[in-house]
TORKOLMAR-727046 format. One record per residue: residue number from 1; residue in three letters; x, y, z of N, C-alpha, C in turn. Coordinates in Angstrom, 1 decimal. Each point is the difference from the previous one (the first is absolute). Example, Ala and Ser with C-alpha at 12.3 -4.5 7.8 and 13.67 -1.06 7.14 Angstrom:
BEGIN
1, ala, 13.2, -5.7, 7.8, -0.9, 1.2, 0.0, 0.9, 1.2, 0.0
2, ser, -0.4, 1.1, -0.7, 0.9, 1.1, 0.0, -0.8, 1.1, 0.8
//
This chain:
BEGIN
1, met, 8.1, 12.2, 26.9, 1.6, -0.4, -0.5, -1.3, -0.7, -1.4
2, ser, 0.4, 0.6, -1.1, -0.8, -0.1, -0.8, 0.7, -1.8, -0.9
3, lys, -0.7, -0.3, -0.7, 0.4, -1.7, -0.4, 0.7, 0.6, -1.5
4, pro, 1.0, -1.3, 0.4, 1.1, 0.3, -1.5, -1.2, -0.5, -1.2
5, leu, 0.9, 1.0, -1.3, -1.0, -0.6, -1.3, 0.4, -0.9, -0.5
6, val, 1.1, -0.8, 0.2, 0.8, -1.6, -0.1, 0.1, -0.7, 0.7
7, ser, -1.0, -0.8, 0.9, -0.2, -0.9, 1.3, 1.0, -0.9, -0.3
8, asp, 1.0, -0.2, 1.1, 1.3, -1.5, -0.8, -0.5, -1.2, -0.4
9, glu, -1.6, -0.4, 0.6, -0.7, -1.2, -0.5, -0.3, 0.3, -1.7
10, leu, -0.1, 1.4, -0.7, -0.6, 0.0, -1.1, 1.4, 0.3, -1.0
11, trp, 1.1, 0.3, 0.4, 1.3, 0.2, -0.5, 0.5, -1.3, 0.3
12, glu, -0.3, -0.7, 1.0, 0.7, -1.7, -0.2, -0.3, -0.3, -1.2
13, ala, -1.7, 0.0, -0.5, -0.8, -0.7, -1.2, 0.6, 0.6, -1.5
14, ile, -0.1, 1.2, -0.1, 0.6, 0.9, -0.6, 1.8, -0.4, -1.0
15, ala, 0.7, -0.3, 1.1, 1.5, 0.3, 0.1, 0.6, -1.2, -1.1
16, ala, -0.7, -0.9, 0.7, 0.3, -1.6, -0.6, -0.2, 0.3, -1.9
17, leu, -1.0, 0.9, 0.3, -0.5, -0.3, -1.9, 1.0, 1.4, -1.0
18, leu, 0.2, 0.8, 0.6, 0.8, 1.5, -0.4, 1.3, -1.1, -0.7
19, pro, 0.3, 1.0, -1.8, 1.1, -0.5, -0.4, 1.3, 0.7, 0.5
20, pro, 0.9, -0.6, -0.3, 1.5, 0.2, 0.8, -0.3, 1.2, -1.0
21, pro, 1.1, 1.2, 0.6, 0.1, 1.1, -0.7, 1.4, -0.1, -0.8
22, ala, -0.5, 1.2, -1.0, 1.0, -0.4, -1.3, 1.5, 0.5, 0.4
23, pro, 0.9, -0.3, -0.3, 1.3, 0.4, 0.2, 0.8, 1.7, -0.5
24, arg, -0.1, 0.5, 1.1, 0.6, 1.4, -0.5, 1.3, 0.2, -1.0
25, arg, -0.7, 0.9, -0.6, 1.4, 0.0, -1.1, 1.2, 0.8, 0.9
26, ser, -0.3, 0.9, 1.1, 1.3, 1.1, 0.1, -0.6, 0.1, 2.0
27, lys, 1.1, 0.1, 0.5, 0.0, 0.1, 1.6, -0.4, 1.3, 0.0
28, ala, -0.1, 0.9, -0.5, -0.2, 1.4, -0.2, -1.2, 0.2, 0.4
29, gly, -0.7, 1.3, 0.6, -1.4, 0.0, 0.0, -0.5, 0.0, 1.2
30, arg, -1.4, 0.1, 0.1, -0.6, -0.1, 1.5, 0.0, -1.9, -0.3
31, pro, -0.2, -0.6, 1.5, 0.1, -1.1, 0.5, -1.7, -0.4, -0.5
32, arg, -0.5, -1.3, -0.8, -1.0, -0.6, -0.4, -0.7, 0.0, 1.3
33, cys, -1.4, 0.5, -0.2, -1.5, 0.0, 0.6, 0.5, -1.1, 0.8
34, asp, -0.5, 0.1, 1.3, -0.8, -1.6, 0.6, -1.2, -0.6, -0.7
35, asp, -0.3, -1.2, 0.4, -0.9, -0.4, -1.1, -1.3, -0.1, 1.0
36, arg, 0.1, -0.3, 1.2, -1.0, 0.3, 1.0, -0.4, 1.6, 0.1
37, lys, 1.1, 1.2, -0.1, -0.3, 1.4, -0.1, -0.8, 0.4, -1.2
38, ala, 0.4, -0.7, -1.2, -1.0, 0.0, -1.2, -1.1, -0.7, 0.2
39, leu, -0.3, -0.7, 0.5, -1.1, -1.0, 0.1, -1.0, 1.3, 1.0
40, ala, 0.2, 0.0, 1.1, -0.7, 1.0, 0.6, -0.3, 1.3, -0.3
41, gly, 0.5, 0.5, -0.8, 0.0, 1.2, -1.4, -1.1, -0.4, -1.2
42, ile, -0.4, -0.9, 0.2, -1.4, -0.9, -1.2, -0.8, -0.1, 1.2
43, val, 0.0, -0.5, 1.1, -1.2, 0.3, 0.6, -0.7, 0.8, 0.8
44, phe, 1.1, 0.8, 0.0, -0.5, 1.9, 0.3, -0.7, 0.4, -1.1
45, val, 0.4, -0.3, -1.3, -0.6, 0.5, -1.1, -1.7, -0.5, -0.2
46, leu, 0.6, -1.1, 0.2, -1.6, -1.2, 0.0, -0.9, 0.7, 0.8
47, arg, 0.4, -0.2, 1.4, -0.8, 0.6, 1.1, -0.8, 1.9, -0.4
48, ser, 1.2, 0.8, -0.2, -0.1, 1.2, 0.0, -0.7, 0.6, -1.2
49, gly, 0.5, -1.0, -1.2, -0.6, 1.1, -1.1, 0.9, 1.0, -0.7
50, ile, 1.0, 0.2, 0.6, 0.9, 1.5, -0.6, 0.2, -0.5, -0.6
51, pro, 0.8, 0.8, -0.9, 0.7, 0.1, -0.8, 1.4, -0.9, -0.5
52, trp, 0.5, -0.6, -0.4, 1.5, -0.4, 0.4, 1.1, 1.2, 0.3
53, glu, 0.2, 1.1, -0.6, 1.0, 0.9, -0.2, 0.1, 0.7, 1.8
54, met, -1.7, -0.2, 0.8, -0.3, 0.6, 0.9, 0.4, -1.1, 1.6
55, leu, 0.5, -0.4, -0.7, 0.6, -1.5, 1.0, 0.7, 0.5, 1.1
56, pro, -0.5, 0.0, 1.2, 1.1, 0.9, 1.4, 1.4, -1.0, -0.5
57, ser, 1.0, 1.6, 0.7, 1.2, -0.8, 0.1, 0.3, -0.9, 0.9
58, glu, -0.9, -0.4, 1.0, 0.4, -0.8, 1.7, -0.3, -1.1, -0.8
59, ile, -0.6, -0.4, -0.7, -0.1, -1.4, -0.6, 1.5, -0.7, -0.1
60, gly, 1.0, 0.8, -0.4, 1.0, -0.5, -0.2, 0.7, -0.3, -1.7
61, cys, -0.9, 0.4, -0.7, -0.4, -0.2, -1.7, -0.5, 0.9, -0.7
62, ser, 0.8, 0.3, -1.2, -0.7, 1.0, -0.8, -1.8, -0.6, -0.3
63, gly, -0.6, 0.7, -0.8, -1.4, -0.6, -0.7, 0.2, -0.6, -1.3
64, met, 0.9, 0.7, -0.5, 0.4, -0.6, -1.6, 0.5, -1.6, 0.1
65, thr, 1.4, 0.5, 1.1, 0.6, -1.7, 0.6, -1.3, -1.5, 0.3
66, cys, -0.7, 0.8, 0.3, -1.6, -0.7, 1.1, -0.4, -0.8, -1.8
67, trp, -0.3, 1.8, -0.4, -0.7, -1.1, -1.6, 0.6, -0.7, -0.6
68, arg, 1.1, 0.3, -0.2, 1.0, -1.1, -1.0, -0.1, -1.2, 1.0
69, arg, 0.6, -0.2, 1.0, 0.1, -1.0, 0.9, -1.4, -0.8, -0.6
70, leu, -1.4, 0.4, 0.4, -1.3, -0.7, -0.3, 0.1, -0.2, -1.3
71, arg, -0.2, 0.9, -1.0, 0.5, -0.5, -1.6, 1.0, -1.5, -0.3
72, asp, 1.3, 0.0, 0.8, 0.7, -1.1, -0.3, -0.5, -1.5, 0.7
73, trp, -0.9, 0.3, 1.0, -0.3, -1.2, 0.9, -0.9, -0.4, -0.7
74, gln, -1.3, 0.8, -0.6, -1.0, -0.4, -1.0, 0.7, -0.8, -1.1
75, ala, 1.0, 0.2, -0.8, 0.4, -0.3, -0.5, 0.9, -1.3, 0.1
76, ala, 0.3, -0.7, 1.1, 0.4, -0.9, 0.7, -1.0, -0.5, 0.6
77, gly, -1.2, 0.3, -0.4, -1.4, -1.5, 0.8, 0.0, 0.1, 1.2
78, val, 0.7, 1.2, 1.0, -0.5, -0.1, 1.2, -0.8, 0.0, 0.9
79, trp, -1.3, 0.9, -0.7, -1.0, 0.3, 0.8, -0.7, -1.6, -0.5
80, ala, -0.1, -0.4, -1.1, -0.4, -1.4, -0.1, 0.4, -1.0, 0.9
81, lys, 1.0, -0.2, -0.3, 0.4, -1.5, 1.0, 0.0, 0.9, 1.6
82, leu, -0.3, 1.2, 0.8, -0.7, 0.6, 0.5, -1.4, -0.5, 0.8
83, his, -0.7, 0.1, -1.3, -1.0, -0.2, 0.0, -0.4, -1.4, 0.1
84, arg, 0.0, -1.1, -0.4, 0.4, -1.1, -0.3, 0.1, -0.5, 1.2
85, ala, 1.6, 0.6, 0.8, 0.1, -0.6, 1.1, -0.5, 0.3, 1.2
86, leu, -0.7, 1.2, 0.0, -1.4, 0.1, 1.0, -0.8, -0.5, 0.3
87, leu, -0.4, -0.2, -1.2, -1.6, -1.4, -0.8, 0.6, -1.3, 0.9
88, glu, 0.7, -0.3, -0.1, 1.0, -1.4, 0.3, 0.0, 0.1, 1.4
89, arg, 0.5, 1.2, 0.9, 0.0, -0.2, 1.1, -1.5, 0.2, 0.7
90, leu, -1.1, 0.4, -0.5, -1.0, 0.2, 0.3, -0.9, -1.6, -0.2
91, ala, 0.3, -0.6, -1.5, -0.8, -1.2, 0.1, 0.8, -0.7, 1.2
92, asp, 1.3, -0.4, 0.3, 1.2, -1.1, 1.2, -1.0, 0.2, 1.1
93, ala, -0.9, 1.2, 0.2, -0.6, 0.6, 1.5, -1.1, 0.0, -0.3
94, asp, -0.6, -1.0, -0.9, -1.9, 0.3, -0.6, -0.6, 0.7, 0.3
95, arg, 0.7, 1.1, -0.7, -0.9, 1.2, -0.3, -0.4, 0.6, -1.2
96, leu, 0.1, -1.0, -0.8, 0.0, 0.7, -1.4, -1.6, -1.4, -0.3
97, asp, -1.0, 0.7, -0.4, -0.9, -0.6, -0.4, -0.5, -0.3, -1.5
98, trp, 0.3, -1.2, -0.3, -0.1, 0.1, -1.6, -1.6, -0.5, -0.4
99, ser, -0.8, 0.2, 0.6, -1.4, -1.2, -0.3, -0.9, 1.2, -0.7
100, arg, 0.1, 1.3, 0.1, -0.4, 1.1, -0.6, 1.0, 1.2, -0.2
101, ala, -0.2, 0.3, -1.5, 0.5, 1.6, 0.3, -1.3, 0.8, -1.3
102, ser, 1.1, 1.2, 0.8, -1.3, 1.2, -0.9, 0.9, 1.0, -0.7
103, leu, -0.3, 0.1, -1.1, 0.5, 0.8, -1.0, -0.9, 1.2, -0.1
104, asp, 0.9, 1.4, -1.1, -0.3, 1.1, 0.3, 0.6, 1.2, -0.4
105, ser, -0.5, 1.0, -0.6, 1.0, 0.8, -0.5, 0.1, 1.4, 0.9
106, ala, 0.9, 0.9, 0.0, -0.7, 1.8, 0.3, 1.3, 0.9, -1.0
107, ser, -0.7, 1.1, -0.2, 0.8, 1.0, -0.8, 0.6, 0.6, 0.7
108, val, 1.3, 0.6, 0.0, 0.7, 1.4, 0.3, 0.5, 1.1, -0.7
109, ala, -0.2, 0.8, 0.0, 0.9, 0.7, -0.6, 1.3, -0.1, -0.4
110, ala, 0.1, 0.6, -1.5, 1.7, 0.1, -0.1, 0.4, 1.0, -0.5
111, lys, 0.6, 0.8, 0.5, 0.6, 1.7, 0.3, 0.4, 0.1, -1.2
112, lys, 1.0, -0.5, -0.3, 1.4, -0.5, -1.4, -0.3, -0.7, -0.7
113, gly, -1.3, -0.4, 0.1, 0.1, -1.3, -1.4, 1.3, -0.9, 0.1
114, gly, 0.3, -0.6, -1.5, 0.7, -1.0, 0.1, -0.5, -1.6, -0.2
115, ser, 0.8, -1.0, -0.2, -1.0, -1.5, -0.1, -1.2, -0.5, 0.6
116, ala, -0.7, -0.6, -0.2, -0.9, -0.3, 1.1, -0.9, 0.6, 0.3
117, thr, -0.3, 1.3, -0.6, -0.9, 0.7, 0.0, -1.0, 0.3, -1.1
118, gly, -1.2, 1.1, -0.1, -1.1, 0.5, -0.7, -0.6, 0.3, 0.3
119, pro, -1.1, 1.1, -0.6, -1.2, 0.9, 0.4, -0.6, -0.8, 0.5
120, asn, 0.0, 0.4, 1.3, -1.1, -0.6, 1.2, -1.6, 0.5, -0.1
121, pro, -1.0, -0.8, -0.3, -1.4, 0.1, -0.5, -0.6, 1.1, 1.2
122, thr, 0.7, -0.6, 1.3, -0.9, 0.9, 0.8, 0.8, 0.9, 1.4
123, asp, 0.4, 0.6, -1.1, 1.3, 1.2, 0.3, -0.1, 0.9, -1.5
124, arg, -0.8, 0.1, -0.5, -0.1, 0.8, -1.4, 0.9, -0.2, -0.6
125, gly, 0.3, -1.1, -0.2, 1.3, 0.0, -1.2, 1.2, 0.0, 0.8
126, lys, 0.2, 0.3, 0.9, 1.5, 0.5, 0.2, 0.7, -1.2, 0.3
127, pro, 1.5, -0.2, -0.3, 0.6, -1.1, 0.0, 0.3, -0.7, 1.3
128, gly, -0.3, -1.4, -0.1, -0.2, -0.8, 1.5, 0.7, -1.4, -0.5
129, thr, -0.1, -1.0, 1.5, 0.5, -0.9, -0.1, -1.4, -1.3, 0.4
130, lys, -0.2, -1.1, 0.0, -0.4, -0.7, 0.4, 0.6, -1.0, 0.4
131, arg, -0.1, -0.3, 1.5, 0.4, -1.5, 0.7, -0.9, -1.0, 0.0
132, his, 0.5, -0.8, -0.3, -0.8, -1.6, -0.3, 0.6, -0.7, 1.1
133, leu, -0.9, -0.6, 1.3, 1.0, -0.3, 1.1, -1.1, -1.4, 0.4
134, val, 0.9, -0.8, 0.4, -0.9, -1.4, 0.4, 0.6, -0.8, 1.8
135, val, -1.1, 0.2, 0.2, 0.6, -0.3, 1.4, -0.6, -1.3, 1.0
136, asp, 0.5, -0.5, 1.0, -0.7, -1.8, 0.4, -1.0, 0.7, 1.1
137, arg, -0.2, -0.9, 0.3, -1.6, -0.1, 1.3, 0.4, 1.6, 0.9
138, asn, 0.9, -0.2, 0.2, 0.5, 1.7, 1.2, 0.0, 0.8, -0.3
139, gly, 0.5, 0.0, -1.3, 0.2, 1.2, -1.0, 1.7, 0.7, -0.1
140, thr, 0.2, -1.5, 0.0, 2.1, 0.3, -0.2, -0.2, -0.2, -1.8
141, pro, 0.9, 1.4, -0.4, 0.1, -0.1, -0.7, 1.1, -1.3, -0.9
142, leu, -0.9, -0.6, -1.2, 0.6, -1.0, -0.7, 1.0, 0.4, -1.2
143, gly, -0.8, 0.9, -1.0, 0.3, -0.2, -1.2, -0.3, 1.6, -0.2
144, leu, 0.6, 0.9, -0.8, -0.2, 1.4, -0.5, 0.6, 0.3, -1.6
145, thr, -1.2, 0.3, -0.4, 0.6, 0.5, -1.2, -0.1, 1.9, -0.2
146, leu, 0.4, 0.5, -1.2, -0.4, 1.6, -0.2, -0.3, -0.2, -1.6
147, ser, -1.1, 1.1, -0.1, -0.3, 0.4, -1.5, -0.2, 1.5, 0.2
148, gly, -0.6, 0.5, -1.5, -0.3, 1.2, -0.2, -1.7, -0.2, 0.6
149, ala, -0.7, 1.6, 0.4, -1.0, -0.1, 0.9, -1.0, -0.2, -0.7
150, asn, 0.2, -0.3, -1.6, -1.3, 0.5, -0.8, 0.0, -1.7, -0.4
151, arg, 0.7, -1.0, 0.8, 0.3, -1.5, -0.3, -1.6, -0.5, 0.7
152, asn, -0.2, -1.1, -0.7, -1.6, -0.9, 0.6, 0.9, -0.8, 1.0
153, asp, -0.7, 0.1, 0.6, 0.1, -1.1, 1.6, 0.5, -1.2, -0.6
154, ser, -1.0, -0.6, -1.0, -0.3, -1.3, -0.2, 1.3, -0.5, -1.1
155, met, 0.8, 1.0, -0.3, 0.8, -0.4, -1.2, 1.5, -0.2, 1.1
156, met, 0.1, 0.1, 1.0, 1.2, -0.1, 0.8, -0.3, -1.4, 1.2
157, leu, -1.3, -0.5, -0.1, 0.1, -1.2, 0.8, 0.8, -0.9, 0.1
158, ala, 0.5, -0.8, -1.5, 0.8, -1.0, 0.1, 1.6, 0.5, 0.4
159, ala, 0.0, 1.6, -0.4, 1.2, 0.3, 0.5, 0.8, 0.0, 1.6
160, thr, -1.4, 0.4, 0.7, 0.1, 0.0, 1.5, 0.4, -1.2, 0.7
161, leu, -1.1, -0.8, -0.5, 0.4, -1.5, 0.8, 1.0, -0.3, -0.7
162, asp, 0.5, 0.2, -0.8, 1.8, -0.8, -0.5, 0.7, 0.7, 0.8
163, ala, -0.3, 1.2, 0.3, 1.4, 0.6, 0.7, 0.0, -0.3, 1.6
164, ile, -0.9, -1.1, 0.3, 0.2, -0.5, 1.6, 1.5, -0.9, -0.7
165, pro, 1.0, 0.4, 1.3, 1.0, -1.3, -0.2, -0.1, -1.3, 1.2
166, gly, 0.4, -0.7, -0.6, 0.2, -1.3, 0.3, 0.3, 0.0, 1.4
167, ile, -1.0, -0.3, 0.9, 0.7, -0.3, 1.5, -0.3, -1.1, 0.6
168, arg, 1.4, -0.4, 0.7, 0.4, -1.4, 0.2, 0.0, -0.1, 1.9
169, ser, -1.1, -1.1, 0.2, 0.2, 0.0, 1.4, -0.1, -1.6, 0.2
170, gly, 0.9, -0.2, 0.9, 0.0, -1.1, 0.1, 0.5, -0.9, -1.1
171, arg, -0.4, -1.7, 0.0, 0.4, -0.6, -1.3, -1.3, 0.4, -1.4
172, gly, 0.0, -0.6, -1.2, -0.6, -0.1, -1.3, 0.6, 1.4, -0.7
173, arg, -0.6, 0.3, -0.8, 0.2, 0.9, -1.1, -0.7, 1.1, 0.5
174, pro, 1.0, 1.2, -0.3, -0.6, 1.3, 0.6, -1.8, 0.5, -0.7
175, arg, -0.3, 0.8, 0.8, -1.6, 0.2, -0.2, -0.1, 1.3, -0.1
176, lys, -0.9, 0.4, -1.2, -0.3, 1.5, -0.7, -1.1, 0.2, -0.5
177, arg, -0.9, -0.9, 0.3, -1.5, 0.0, -0.3, -0.8, -0.1, 0.9
178, pro, -1.0, 0.7, 0.4, -1.3, 0.0, 0.7, -0.9, -0.9, 0.0
179, ala, -0.3, -0.4, 0.8, -1.3, -0.9, -0.5, -1.1, 0.6, -0.7
180, lys, -0.6, 1.3, 0.6, -0.9, 0.4, -0.7, 0.0, 1.6, -0.2
181, leu, 0.0, 0.7, -0.7, 0.0, 1.8, -0.2, -1.4, 0.3, 0.0
182, his, 0.0, 1.0, 0.7, -1.3, 1.0, 0.2, 0.4, 1.0, -1.0
183, ala, -0.9, 0.8, -0.7, 0.0, 0.9, -1.0, -1.4, 0.9, 0.0
184, asp, -0.2, 1.3, -0.8, -0.8, 0.9, 0.4, -1.0, -0.2, -1.7
185, lys, -0.6, 0.6, -0.7, -0.5, 0.0, -1.2, 0.6, 0.5, -0.8
186, ala, 1.4, 0.3, 0.0, 0.4, 0.5, -0.7, 0.9, -0.8, -1.4
187, tyr, 0.1, -1.2, 1.3, 0.6, -1.1, -0.9, -1.0, -1.3, 0.0
188, asp, -1.1, 0.7, -0.8, -0.8, -1.2, -0.3, -0.2, -0.2, -1.5
189, his, 0.7, -0.9, -0.3, 0.2, 0.3, -1.1, 0.5, -2.0, -0.4
190, arg, -0.3, -0.4, -1.2, 0.2, -1.6, 0.3, 1.6, -0.3, -0.2
191, arg, 0.8, 0.8, -0.7, 1.2, 0.0, 0.1, 0.7, 0.0, 1.4
192, cys, -0.5, 1.2, 1.2, 0.6, -0.2, 1.0, -0.1, -1.7, 1.0
193, arg, -1.2, -0.5, -0.7, -0.3, -1.1, 0.8, 0.9, -1.2, -0.5
194, phe, 0.3, -0.1, -1.2, 0.5, -0.6, -0.8, 1.9, 0.2, 0.7
195, glu, 0.3, 1.0, 0.0, 1.8, 0.2, 0.9, 0.0, -0.5, 1.0
196, cys, -1.5, -0.5, 0.5, 0.5, 0.0, 2.1, -0.4, -1.7, -0.2
197, arg, -0.7, -0.1, -0.9, 0.0, -1.4, 0.2, 1.3, -1.2, -1.3
198, ala, 0.5, 1.0, -0.4, 0.7, 0.0, -1.0, 1.5, -0.4, 1.4
199, arg, -0.2, 0.6, 0.9, 1.3, 0.1, 1.3, -1.0, -0.5, 0.8
200, ser, -0.6, -0.9, 0.1, -0.6, -1.0, 1.2, -0.6, 0.9, 0.6
201, val, -0.5, 0.6, 0.1, -0.3, 1.5, 1.2, -2.0, 0.2, -0.8
202, val, -0.4, -0.3, 1.4, -1.4, -0.2, -0.4, -0.9, 1.6, 0.4
203, pro, -0.4, 0.4, -1.5, -0.3, 1.3, 0.0, -1.3, 0.5, 0.8
204, arg, 0.0, 1.2, 0.9, -1.3, 0.6, 0.5, 0.3, 1.0, -0.4
205, ile, -0.7, 0.0, -1.2, -0.2, 1.6, -0.3, -1.5, 0.5, -0.4
206, ala, -0.3, 1.0, 1.0, -1.6, 0.6, -0.5, -0.7, 0.3, -1.1
207, arg, -1.0, -0.3, -0.2, -0.4, -0.2, -1.4, -1.5, 1.0, 0.0
208, arg, 0.8, 1.2, -1.3, -1.5, 1.1, -0.2, -0.7, -0.5, -0.2
209, gly, -0.7, 1.0, 0.9, -1.9, -0.1, -0.3, -0.3, -0.8, 0.7
210, ile, 0.9, -1.1, 0.8, -0.4, -1.3, 0.7, 0.2, -0.2, 1.3
211, glu, 0.9, 0.5, 0.7, 0.8, -0.3, 1.1, 0.5, 1.7, 0.5
212, thr, -0.7, 0.1, 1.3, 0.6, 1.5, 0.6, 1.4, -0.5, 0.5
213, ser, 0.6, 1.3, 0.1, 1.2, 0.3, 0.6, 0.0, -0.5, 1.2
214, gln, -1.0, -0.3, 1.1, 0.1, 0.1, 1.2, 0.5, -1.4, 0.9
215, lys, -0.6, -1.1, -0.6, 0.5, -1.0, 0.0, 1.5, -0.1, 0.2
216, leu, 0.4, 0.2, -1.5, 1.0, 0.2, -0.8, 1.5, 0.6, 1.2
217, gly, -0.8, 1.1, 0.3, 0.8, 0.9, 1.1, 0.5, -0.7, 1.4
218, arg, -0.4, -1.0, 0.4, 0.2, -0.6, 1.0, 1.2, -1.1, 0.3
219, his, 0.6, 0.1, -1.5, 1.5, -0.3, -0.2, 0.8, 0.7, -0.2
220, arg, -0.5, 0.7, -1.0, 0.9, 1.2, -1.0, 0.6, 1.1, 0.5
221, trp, -0.4, 0.7, 1.4, -0.1, 0.9, 0.6, 1.5, 0.0, 0.7
222, val, 0.6, -1.2, -0.1, 1.6, -0.1, 0.6, 0.7, 1.1, -1.2
223, val, -0.1, -0.6, -1.4, 0.3, 1.0, -0.8, 0.3, 1.7, 0.3
224, glu, -1.2, 0.5, 0.1, -0.2, 1.1, 0.4, 0.7, 0.7, 0.7
225, arg, 0.4, -1.2, 1.4, 0.7, 0.5, 1.0, 1.7, 0.2, -0.3
226, thr, -0.1, -1.3, -0.6, 1.3, 0.5, -0.3, 0.6, 1.1, -1.1
227, phe, -0.6, 0.3, -0.5, -0.1, 1.8, -0.7, 0.3, 0.3, 0.7
228, ala, -0.9, 0.1, 0.9, 0.1, 1.1, 1.2, 1.3, 0.2, 0.8
229, trp, 0.7, -1.1, 0.0, 1.0, -0.2, 0.7, 0.8, 0.4, -0.8
230, leu, -0.1, -0.1, -1.3, 1.5, 0.2, -0.9, -0.3, 1.6, -0.1
231, asn, -0.9, 0.4, 0.1, -0.3, 1.9, -0.4, 0.3, 0.4, 0.9
232, gln, 0.6, -0.7, 1.6, 0.7, 0.7, 1.6, 1.2, 0.6, -0.8
233, phe, 0.6, -0.5, -0.9, 1.5, 0.3, -0.2, -0.1, 0.7, -1.2
234, arg, 0.1, 1.6, 0.3, -0.4, 0.7, -0.5, 0.9, 0.2, -1.4
235, arg, 1.0, -0.6, -0.5, 0.3, 0.0, -0.7, -0.3, -0.8, -1.7
236, leu, -1.2, -0.8, 0.8, -0.7, -0.8, -0.6, -1.2, 0.6, -0.4
237, ala, -0.6, 0.7, 0.5, -1.1, 0.5, 0.5, -0.5, 0.7, -2.0
238, ile, 1.2, 1.1, -0.4, -0.3, 0.2, -1.0, 1.8, -0.3, -0.7
239, arg, -0.3, -0.4, -1.2, 1.4, -0.4, -0.6, 0.8, 1.4, -0.8
240, tyr, 1.3, -0.1, 0.7, 0.7, 1.3, -0.2, 1.3, -1.0, -1.1
241, glu, 0.2, -1.0, -0.2, 1.1, -0.4, -0.7, -0.4, -0.1, -2.0
242, arg, 0.9, 0.1, -0.6, -0.4, -0.1, -1.1, 0.1, -1.9, -0.1
243, arg, 0.9, -0.5, 0.5, 0.2, -1.3, -0.5, -0.8, -1.2, 1.0
244, ser, -1.2, -0.7, -0.6, -0.4, -0.7, 0.9, 0.5, -0.9, 0.7
245, asp, 1.7, -0.7, -0.3, 0.3, -0.7, 1.1, 0.5, 0.5, 1.5
246, ile, 0.2, 1.5, -0.2, 0.7, 0.7, 0.5, -1.6, 0.0, 1.3
247, his, -1.0, 0.4, -0.6, -1.3, 0.1, 0.9, -0.5, -0.6, 0.6
//
């Protein structure tokens, strides 16, 4: 028997964050699709990469209904709240390591263009989107931003660090800054080091012509692995959505 697309544990975590459904104007028409079925449709498209309109009817929700539910939940901040809640669970279980973080970027093709896209210099100038990701020492995603593929990596360092939500664990103020930040030579700028120190983060950035990438790679490889994890979801390996928030 195959595993359910939405486990009971996952549904329990998400259900509490969903906004209440809008009141129906009329009792006529088809009943509203169940939120759990809509979430299963979203997960199915995310994993398989199929177009929304080809979502199998066995899911119990049409593809466009699932897309609209995804859009509405994004506008309500459900996914950001879920990210914070899961990070706080990891922190409570002592599985979030703030001692060092790693930052890097990766480009994907943007087939239909849209916001946060630009000519990809590594793909003959075709439209692309660049993901900027910061992870903890174990590779857990902490913060993510999007930009055009032609955007210089160093220009997104501050925004990506600021994308880390405040994580509450036990007493005291929520934490959102790692102790150290590892990055490659693309971030070798005085501005990047200043932006780190302004946020009380010790920069560990490779210097051009002085340091090799091998030593830094001992710590930074985890972010490359996380990018590989993300690309296992076929809907993320190539950007098909015009709207960056939906992607």
